[in-house]
N, CA, C and O atoms as a GROMACS GRO file, in nm:
protein
  352
    1MET      N    1   8.378  29.804  37.291
    1MET     CA    2   8.299  29.758  37.169
    1MET      C    3   8.306  29.818  37.042
    1MET      O    4   8.358  29.780  36.937
    2GLU      N    5   8.214  29.968  37.082
    2GLU     CA    6   8.193  30.040  36.945
    2GLU      C    7   8.337  30.076  36.865
    2GLU      O    8   8.353  30.079  36.743
    3ASP      N    9   8.454  30.104  36.986
    3ASP     CA   10   8.623  30.098  36.896
    3ASP      C   11   8.654  29.967  36.815
    3ASP      O   12   8.700  29.972  36.701
    4LYS      N   13   8.627  29.861  36.875
    4LYS     CA   14   8.667  29.728  36.762
    4LYS      C   15   8.561  29.756  36.705
    4LYS      O   16   8.590  29.638  36.685
    5LEU      N   17   8.461  29.790  36.654
    5LEU     CA   18   8.334  29.766  36.549
    5LEU      C   19   8.403  29.828  36.478
    5LEU      O   20   8.421  29.763  36.376
    6LEU      N   21   8.477  29.963  36.473
    6LEU     CA   22   8.530  30.044  36.382
    6LEU      C   23   8.645  30.028  36.362
    6LEU      O   24   8.704  30.102  36.283
    7GLU      N   25   8.702  29.938  36.421
    7GLU     CA   26   8.843  29.898  36.398
    7GLU      C   27   8.822  29.808  36.253
    7GLU      O   28   8.880  29.823  36.145
    8LEU      N   29   8.709  29.702  36.295
    8LEU     CA   30   8.682  29.572  36.174
    8LEU      C   31   8.633  29.638  36.086
    8LEU      O   32   8.653  29.598  35.972
    9LYS      N   33   8.567  29.738  36.100
    9LYS     CA   34   8.485  29.766  35.944
    9LYS      C   35   8.582  29.836  35.868
    9LYS      O   36   8.561  29.850  35.747
   10LYS      N   37   8.684  29.883  35.921
   10LYS     CA   38   8.801  29.938  35.854
   10LYS      C   39   8.847  29.836  35.809
   10LYS      O   40   8.822  29.822  35.689
   11LEU      N   41   8.904  29.757  35.853
   11LEU     CA   42   8.987  29.625  35.765
   11LEU      C   43   8.919  29.559  35.712
   11LEU      O   44   8.981  29.493  35.628
   12LEU      N   45   8.792  29.534  35.715
   12LEU     CA   46   8.705  29.405  35.613
   12LEU      C   47   8.644  29.509  35.508
   12LEU      O   48   8.626  29.631  35.502
   13PRO      N   49   8.625  29.418  35.444
   13PRO     CA   50   8.504  29.469  35.314
   13PRO      C   51   8.364  29.525  35.354
   13PRO      O   52   8.302  29.484  35.452
   14LYS      N   53   8.325  29.615  35.275
   14LYS     CA   54   8.195  29.708  35.318
   14LYS      C   55   8.092  29.596  35.313
   14LYS      O   56   8.003  29.613  35.396
   15PHE      N   57   8.080  29.492  35.244
   15PHE     CA   58   7.960  29.430  35.186
   15PHE      C   59   7.948  29.300  35.350
   15PHE      O   60   7.873  29.203  35.360
   16ILE      N   61   8.055  29.351  35.454
   16ILE     CA   62   8.000  29.252  35.551
   16ILE      C   63   7.974  29.302  35.674
   16ILE      O   64   8.038  29.400  35.713
   17THR      N   65   7.896  29.254  35.739
   17THR     CA   66   7.792  29.358  35.822
   17THR      C   67   7.834  29.283  35.946
   17THR      O   68   7.844  29.161  35.958
   18ILE      N   69   7.859  29.387  36.046
   18ILE     CA   70   7.940  29.339  36.169
   18ILE      C   71   7.832  29.392  36.285
   18ILE      O   72   7.755  29.485  36.259
   19ASP      N   73   7.833  29.336  36.396
   19ASP     CA   74   7.736  29.394  36.520
   19ASP      C   75   7.800  29.314  36.639
   19ASP      O   76   7.873  29.217  36.617
   20TYR      N   77   7.769  29.361  36.778
   20TYR     CA   78   7.811  29.328  36.849
   20TYR      C   79   7.698  29.289  36.986
   20TYR      O   80   7.577  29.296  36.970
   21ILE      N   81   7.744  29.261  37.082
   21ILE     CA   82   7.699  29.200  37.209
   21ILE      C   83   7.753  29.224  37.333
   21ILE      O   84   7.876  29.234  37.328
   22HIS      N   85   7.690  29.241  37.476
   22HIS     CA   86   7.735  29.238  37.560
   22HIS      C   87   7.626  29.247  37.679
   22HIS      O   88   7.505  29.260  37.661
   23GLY      N   89   7.683  29.239  37.788
   23GLY     CA   90   7.581  29.182  37.912
   23GLY      C   91   7.495  29.290  37.940
   23GLY      O   92   7.376  29.266  37.962
   24GLN      N   93   7.553  29.443  37.942
   24GLN     CA   94   7.453  29.522  37.938
   24GLN      C   95   7.359  29.585  37.896
   24GLN      O   96   7.298  29.681  37.944
   25MET      N   97   7.343  29.515  37.784
   25MET     CA   98   7.250  29.514  37.672
   25MET      C   99   7.094  29.486  37.762
   25MET      O  100   7.093  29.411  37.860
   26SER      N  101   7.012  29.532  37.730
   26SER     CA  102   6.868  29.425  37.766
   26SER      C  103   6.885  29.302  37.669
   26SER      O  104   6.939  29.291  37.559
   27PRO      N  105   6.811  29.204  37.760
   27PRO     CA  106   6.800  29.063  37.705
   27PRO      C  107   6.688  29.079  37.554
   27PRO      O  108   6.712  28.980  37.485
   28LYS      N  109   6.600  29.152  37.495
   28LYS     CA  110   6.562  29.161  37.396
   28LYS      C  111   6.668  29.194  37.289
   28LYS      O  112   6.695  29.115  37.198
   29ASN      N  113   6.719  29.303  37.302
   29ASN     CA  114   6.824  29.316  37.228
   29ASN      C  115   6.964  29.224  37.206
   29ASN      O  116   7.037  29.260  37.113
   30ILE      N  117   6.992  29.149  37.257
   30ILE     CA  118   7.076  29.047  37.241
   30ILE      C  119   6.981  28.954  37.213
   30ILE      O  120   7.060  28.879  37.155
   31LYS      N  121   6.898  28.908  37.207
   31LYS     CA  122   6.798  28.808  37.155
   31LYS      C  123   6.769  28.854  37.004
   31LYS      O  124   6.755  28.769  36.917
   32ASP      N  125   6.761  28.977  36.980
   32ASP     CA  126   6.722  29.051  36.821
   32ASP      C  127   6.827  29.015  36.713
   32ASP      O  128   6.825  28.972  36.597
   33ARG      N  129   6.947  29.064  36.829
   33ARG     CA  130   7.083  29.047  36.712
   33ARG      C  131   7.154  28.928  36.745
   33ARG      O  132   7.259  28.928  36.681
   34LEU      N  133   7.142  28.818  36.824
   34LEU     CA  134   7.154  28.695  36.771
   34LEU      C  135   7.066  28.605  36.690
   34LEU      O  136   7.103  28.496  36.646
   35LYS      N  137   6.942  28.661  36.673
   35LYS     CA  138   6.882  28.609  36.595
   35LYS      C  139   6.875  28.675  36.414
   35LYS      O  140   6.822  28.618  36.319
   36SER      N  141   6.939  28.793  36.414
   36SER     CA  142   6.999  28.834  36.317
   36SER      C  143   7.134  28.734  36.230
   36SER      O  144   7.153  28.695  36.114
   37PHE      N  145   7.208  28.722  36.368
   37PHE     CA  146   7.299  28.646  36.338
   37PHE      C  147   7.296  28.536  36.301
   37PHE      O  148   7.372  28.502  36.210
   38GLU      N  149   7.220  28.458  36.348
   38GLU     CA  150   7.166  28.301  36.302
   38GLU      C  151   7.119  28.308  36.192
   38GLU      O  152   7.162  28.230  36.108
   39ASN      N  153   7.008  28.411  36.153
   39ASN     CA  154   6.936  28.418  36.020
   39ASN      C  155   7.054  28.456  35.924
   39ASN      O  156   7.037  28.408  35.812
   40GLY      N  157   7.167  28.529  35.938
   40GLY     CA  158   7.277  28.537  35.835
   40GLY      C  159   7.299  28.663  35.792
   40GLY      O  160   7.394  28.696  35.720
   41ASP      N  161   7.170  28.776  35.856
   41ASP     CA  162   7.186  28.929  35.845
   41ASP      C  163   7.295  29.010  35.882
   41ASP      O  164   7.336  29.121  35.846
   42ILE      N  165   7.339  28.911  35.979
   42ILE     CA  166   7.467  28.960  36.046
   42ILE      C  167   7.609  28.855  36.029
   42ILE      O  168   7.627  28.772  36.118
   43ASP      N  169   7.712  28.863  35.906
   43ASP     CA  170   7.807  28.799  35.923
   43ASP      C  171   7.916  28.797  36.018
   43ASP      O  172   7.988  28.697  36.014
   44LEU      N  173   7.953  28.924  36.136
   44LEU     CA  174   8.038  28.908  36.206
   44LEU      C  175   8.015  28.928  36.318
   44LEU      O  176   7.984  29.047  36.316
   45LEU      N  177   8.005  28.887  36.441
   45LEU     CA  178   7.906  28.947  36.578
   45LEU      C  179   8.057  28.889  36.677
   45LEU      O  180   8.107  28.780  36.704
   46ILE      N  181   8.085  29.023  36.705
   46ILE     CA  182   8.128  29.046  36.852
   46ILE      C  183   8.064  29.019  36.979
   46ILE      O  184   7.945  29.048  36.994
   47SER      N  185   8.141  28.959  37.084
   47SER     CA  186   8.071  28.954  37.186
   47SER      C  187   8.174  28.968  37.286
   47SER      O  188   8.292  28.941  37.262
   48THR      N  189   8.122  29.020  37.430
   48THR     CA  190   8.180  28.994  37.543
   48THR      C  191   8.203  28.883  37.544
   48THR      O  192   8.186  28.818  37.441
   49THR      N  193   8.250  28.819  37.665
   49THR     CA  194   8.244  28.667  37.742
   49THR      C  195   8.059  28.633  37.767
   49THR      O  196   8.030  28.514  37.781
   50ILE      N  197   7.969  28.714  37.772
   50ILE     CA  198   7.851  28.675  37.766
   50ILE      C  199   7.820  28.563  37.709
   50ILE      O  200   7.731  28.509  37.776
   51ILE      N  201   7.850  28.500  37.616
   51ILE     CA  202   7.825  28.393  37.515
   51ILE      C  203   7.897  28.264  37.561
   51ILE      O  204   7.886  28.158  37.499
   52GLU      N  205   7.980  28.278  37.688
   52GLU     CA  206   8.007  28.170  37.757
   52GLU      C  207   7.902  28.109  37.862
   52GLU      O  208   7.929  28.003  37.917
   53ASN      N  209   7.791  28.172  37.887
   53ASN     CA  210   7.690  28.167  37.953
   53ASN      C  211   7.591  28.078  37.876
   53ASN      O  212   7.474  28.113  37.891
   54GLY      N  213   7.607  27.994  37.814
   54GLY     CA  214   7.472  27.906  37.795
   54GLY      C  215   7.433  27.958  37.626
   54GLY      O  216   7.344  27.896  37.568
   55ILE      N  217   7.489  28.049  37.568
   55ILE     CA  218   7.418  28.059  37.401
   55ILE      C  219   7.499  27.986  37.322
   55ILE      O  220   7.620  28.006  37.318
   56ASP      N  221   7.441  27.897  37.253
   56ASP     CA  222   7.476  27.810  37.157
   56ASP      C  223   7.475  27.868  37.022
   56ASP      O  224   7.366  27.893  36.970
   57ILE      N  225   7.634  27.901  36.930
   57ILE     CA  226   7.570  27.990  36.807
   57ILE      C  227   7.616  27.858  36.711
   57ILE      O  228   7.730  27.838  36.672
   58GLU      N  229   7.515  27.784  36.687
   58GLU     CA  230   7.528  27.665  36.582
   58GLU      C  231   7.583  27.722  36.457
   58GLU      O  232   7.662  27.640  36.410
   59ASN      N  233   7.570  27.858  36.364
   59ASN     CA  234   7.639  27.870  36.243
   59ASN      C  235   7.742  27.916  36.229
   59ASN      O  236   7.803  27.906  36.123
   60ALA      N  237   7.793  27.985  36.344
   60ALA     CA  238   7.930  27.999  36.355
   60ALA      C  239   8.049  27.864  36.373
   60ALA      O  240   8.045  27.760  36.437
   61ASN      N  241   8.157  27.931  36.274
   61ASN     CA  242   8.234  27.828  36.250
   61ASN      C  243   8.408  27.872  36.337
   61ASN      O  244   8.497  27.791  36.362
   62THR      N  245   8.410  27.966  36.354
   62THR     CA  246   8.507  28.069  36.389
   62THR      C  247   8.494  28.145  36.516
   62THR      O  248   8.404  28.227  36.537
   63ILE      N  249   8.598  28.110  36.608
   63ILE     CA  250   8.587  28.200  36.732
   63ILE      C  251   8.706  28.245  36.732
   63ILE      O  252   8.796  28.161  36.735
   64LEU      N  253   8.744  28.398  36.730
   64LEU     CA  254   8.892  28.493  36.738
   64LEU      C  255   8.862  28.525  36.939
   64LEU      O  256   8.748  28.541  36.982
   65ILE      N  257   8.955  28.527  37.007
   65ILE     CA  258   8.962  28.558  37.158
   65ILE      C  259   9.032  28.658  37.213
   65ILE      O  260   9.129  28.630  37.283
   66GLU      N  261   8.989  28.808  37.186
   66GLU     CA  262   9.093  28.888  37.218
   66GLU      C  263   9.122  28.878  37.370
   66GLU      O  264   9.028  28.863  37.449
   67GLY      N  265   9.238  28.885  37.409
   67GLY     CA  266   9.232  28.916  37.569
   67GLY      C  267   9.253  28.756  37.623
   67GLY      O  268   9.196  28.720  37.726
   68MET      N  269   9.322  28.682  37.561
   68MET     CA  270   9.266  28.524  37.615
   68MET      C  271   9.367  28.524  37.738
   68MET      O  272   9.333  28.453  37.832
   69ASP      N  273   9.486  28.594  37.749
   69ASP     CA  274   9.548  28.551  37.892
   69ASP      C  275   9.506  28.579  37.997
   69ASP      O  276   9.553  28.535  38.102
   70LYS      N  277   9.368  28.689  37.984
   70LYS     CA  278   9.317  28.754  38.109
   70LYS      C  279   9.211  28.626  38.143
   70LYS      O  280   9.193  28.604  38.263
   71LEU      N  281   9.153  28.555  38.063
   71LEU     CA  282   9.055  28.403  38.100
   71LEU      C  283   9.131  28.303  38.166
   71LEU      O  284   9.250  28.280  38.145
   72GLY      N  285   9.060  28.248  38.244
   72GLY     CA  286   9.115  28.079  38.308
   72GLY      C  287   9.054  28.045  38.202
   72GLY      O  288   8.979  28.091  38.116
   73LEU      N  289   9.131  27.907  38.247
   73LEU     CA  290   9.136  27.769  38.076
   73LEU      C  291   8.981  27.723  38.114
   73LEU      O  292   8.928  27.678  38.012
   74SER      N  293   8.906  27.720  38.210
   74SER     CA  294   8.763  27.676  38.184
   74SER      C  295   8.680  27.793  38.128
   74SER      O  296   8.581  27.781  38.056
   75GLN      N  297   8.742  27.921  38.177
   75GLN     CA  298   8.646  28.006  38.067
   75GLN      C  299   8.662  27.993  37.879
   75GLN      O  300   8.577  28.020  37.794
   76VAL      N  301   8.804  27.941  37.861
   76VAL     CA  302   8.851  27.942  37.750
   76VAL      C  303   8.759  27.822  37.669
   76VAL      O  304   8.713  27.836  37.556
   77TYR      N  305   8.742  27.680  37.771
   77TYR     CA  306   8.680  27.569  37.706
   77TYR      C  307   8.513  27.592  37.677
   77TYR      O  308   8.442  27.543  37.590
   78GLN      N  309   8.479  27.700  37.801
   78GLN     CA  310   8.344  27.719  37.776
   78GLN      C  311   8.306  27.814  37.646
   78GLN      O  312   8.196  27.793  37.594
   79LEU      N  313   8.393  27.922  37.586
   79LEU     CA  314   8.373  27.998  37.464
   79LEU      C  315   8.399  27.902  37.375
   79LEU      O  316   8.304  27.872  37.303
   80ARG      N  317   8.485  27.852  37.361
   80ARG     CA  318   8.554  27.720  37.275
   80ARG      C  319   8.417  27.598  37.263
   80ARG      O  320   8.403  27.527  37.164
   81GLY      N  321   8.324  27.592  37.386
   81GLY     CA  322   8.216  27.540  37.329
   81GLY      C  323   8.118  27.566  37.301
   81GLY      O  324   8.026  27.484  37.299
   82ARG      N  325   8.105  27.702  37.266
   82ARG     CA  326   7.962  27.751  37.192
   82ARG      C  327   7.981  27.772  37.071
   82ARG      O  328   7.913  27.867  37.031
   83VAL      N  329   8.047  27.722  36.992
   83VAL     CA  330   8.102  27.778  36.874
   83VAL      C  331   8.052  27.618  36.786
   83VAL      O  332   8.088  27.508  36.828
   84GLY      N  333   7.959  27.639  36.650
   84GLY     CA  334   7.969  27.515  36.602
   84GLY      C  335   7.912  27.400  36.660
   84GLY      O  336   7.960  27.294  36.620
   85ARG      N  337   7.824  27.394  36.741
   85ARG     CA  338   7.738  27.298  36.772
   85ARG      C  339   7.605  27.293  36.698
   85ARG      O  340   7.515  27.226  36.749
   86GLY      N  341   7.588  27.349  36.598
   86GLY     CA  342   7.514  27.242  36.521
   86GLY      C  343   7.487  27.152  36.420
   86GLY      O  344   7.566  27.137  36.327
   87SER      N  345   7.375  27.085  36.428
   87SER     CA  346   7.348  26.963  36.361
   87SER      C  347   7.382  26.895  36.225
   87SER      O  348   7.373  26.778  36.188
   88TRP      N  349   7.426  27.020  36.157
   88TRP     CA  350   7.481  26.985  36.012
   88TRP      C  351   7.610  26.952  36.024
   88TRP      O  352   7.675  26.920  35.924
   0.00000   0.00000   0.00000
């Protein structure tokens, strides 16, 4: 995760804030980072397939999946369904 974070920081402008979440983090840490993303404090959130497990990200409008060939079709549809579920 840290390697991908550094790779993206090199590619993107400095004003874009990037962070990540994964399943080995404490639930409080995950919740805090998700809240920061929802509030707009984080512009780009990198995640493992943890978001497949019922975390709806309402203000996200794009998802990029790296290594999609390693996922099953149902997993890809679950991930796709997590993005843009807001009421706006």
